[in-house]
C-alpha positions in Angstrom: 3.6 -14.3 -13.5 2.9 -15.1 -9.8 3.8 -18.7 -8.6 1.6 -20.9 -6.9 2.6 -21.9 -3.2 3.6 -25.4 -3.6 6.1 -24.3 -6.5 7.7 -21.9 -4.3 8.0 -24.4 -1.4 9.6 -26.7 -3.8 12.1 -24.2 -5.2 12.7 -22.6 -2.0 13.0 -25.4 0.6 12.3 -28.8 -1.9 9.5 -30.0 0.6 6.7 -28.8 2.9 8.7 -30.7 5.9 11.7 -28.5 5.4 9.7 -25.2 5.4 8.2 -26.3 8.7 11.4 -27.2 10.1 13.0 -23.5 8.8 9.7 -22.1 10.5 10.1 -23.8 13.7 13.9 -22.8 14.1 13.0 -19.2 13.6 9.6 -19.4 16.1 11.8 -18.9 19.0 10.0 -17.7 22.2 12.0 -14.3 21.7 10.0 -13.7 18.4 7.0 -15.9 18.3 3.8 -16.2 20.7 3.2 -20.1 20.1 -0.6 -19.9 19.3 -0.4 -23.1 17.0 -2.8 -26.0 17.8 -0.7 -28.6 19.9 -2.3 -31.7 18.2 -2.1 -30.4 14.3 0.8 -28.3 14.7 2.4 -26.7 11.7 2.6 -29.3 9.4 -1.4 -29.2 8.7 -0.8 -25.0 8.0 -0.8 -24.4 4.3 1.8 -23.6 2.1 0.9 -19.9 1.6 0.7 -19.4 5.2 4.0 -21.1 5.9 5.8 -19.0 3.0 4.5 -15.5 4.5 5.3 -16.6 8.3 8.5 -17.5 7.3 9.2 -14.1 5.6 7.9 -12.2 8.5 9.9 -14.4 10.9 13.1 -13.6 9.0 12.2 -10.2 8.6 11.6 -9.3 12.3 14.5 -11.4 13.2 16.9 -9.5 10.5 15.8 -5.9 11.5 14.7 -6.1 15.3 16.3 -9.1 16.4 13.2 -9.9 19.1 9.9 -9.1 19.9 10.7 -6.5 22.4 13.0 -4.4 20.3 9.8 -4.2 17.9 7.7 -3.4 20.6 10.2 -0.6 21.6 10.3 0.8 18.1 6.6 1.1 18.0 6.3 2.5 21.4 8.8 5.0 20.4 7.2 5.6 17.0 4.0 6.4 18.8 5.9 8.5 21.4 4.2 6.2 23.9 7.6 5.0 25.9 6.3 5.3 29.4 2.8 3.8 28.7 2.8 0.5 30.6 -0.7 -0.8 29.8 0.1 0.1 26.0 3.2 -2.0 26.3 1.5 -4.9 27.7 -1.5 -4.8 24.8 1.2 -5.0 22.4 3.0 -7.9 23.9 -0.2 -10.0 23.3 -0.3 -9.3 19.6 0.8 -11.7 17.2 4.2 -11.1 15.4 2.5 -10.6 11.8 0.3 -7.8 13.6 3.4 -6.0 15.4 5.0 -5.6 11.9 2.1 -4.6 10.2 1.4 -1.6 13.3 5.2 -0.9 12.9 4.9 -0.2 9.0 2.0 1.6 9.4 3.4 4.1 12.0 6.9 4.5 10.1 4.8 5.8 7.1 3.1 8.1 9.2 6.2 9.2 10.7 7.8 9.8 7.5 4.7 11.9 6.0 4.9 13.9 9.1 8.7 14.8 8.8 8.1 15.6 4.9 5.0 17.9 6.3 7.6 19.6 8.2 10.6 19.8 6.2 9.0 21.2 3.1 12.3 21.9 1.7 13.0 18.1 1.0 12.9 17.2 -2.3 9.5 16.2 -3.8 8.7 14.2 -7.1 8.5 16.7 -10.0 4.9 17.1 -11.0 3.6 15.3 -14.2 3.1 17.7 -17.1 0.0 17.1 -19.0 0.1 18.0 -22.5 -3.0 20.4 -23.3 -5.2 19.9 -26.2 -5.4 22.3 -28.9 -8.1 24.4 -29.0 -10.0 24.1 -32.1 -12.0 27.0 -33.0 -15.5 26.5 -34.0 -17.0 28.4 -37.0 -19.3 31.1 -36.2 -22.5 30.8 -38.2 -22.5 33.8 -40.8 -25.4 36.5 -40.1 -25.6 37.0 -43.8 -28.6 34.5 -45.4 -27.2 31.4 -47.5 -30.0 30.3 -49.5 -31.8 32.3 -52.3 -35.0 32.4 -50.5 -33.4 33.4 -47.3 -31.7 36.5 -49.2 -35.3 37.4 -50.8 -36.8 37.4 -47.2 -33.8 39.4 -45.7 -34.3 42.0 -48.8 -38.4 41.9 -47.8 -37.5 42.6 -44.2 -34.9 45.5 -45.0 -37.5 47.1 -47.6 -40.3 47.4 -45.1 -38.2 48.8 -42.4 -37.1 51.7 -44.3 
């Protein structure tokens, strides 16, 4: 069963204020584009969004270290390292969107290498058991009732 955002915050951070502090510590200029309303701040953001943002910031920090390295990884995956216009466009994206773009491109690259290298181990095909074929009874050509027998005998006698 999935926990509600309030219980997740209480279990992981004890209070929303501590979660906001943790997000603010991770939201350094090298990772984060500050687009938060300066009047309201992060304290007014929902618990669910804060938890997701904290998870994405820690993931980006551990895997890439900075936005610049994440953008470089995206450029490498798309093979557009020498495209300065695309790089400046990516620099305007927020961190969650950059992570999504990287995830999509990583899956795409993985599929492309799997197609090029068919010798790679594949999943075993799932065997589906065939249902046994039940033979249907063929209707007999012989008449079944006494009346049908008489009619069949009458037809034979007329023909001969």
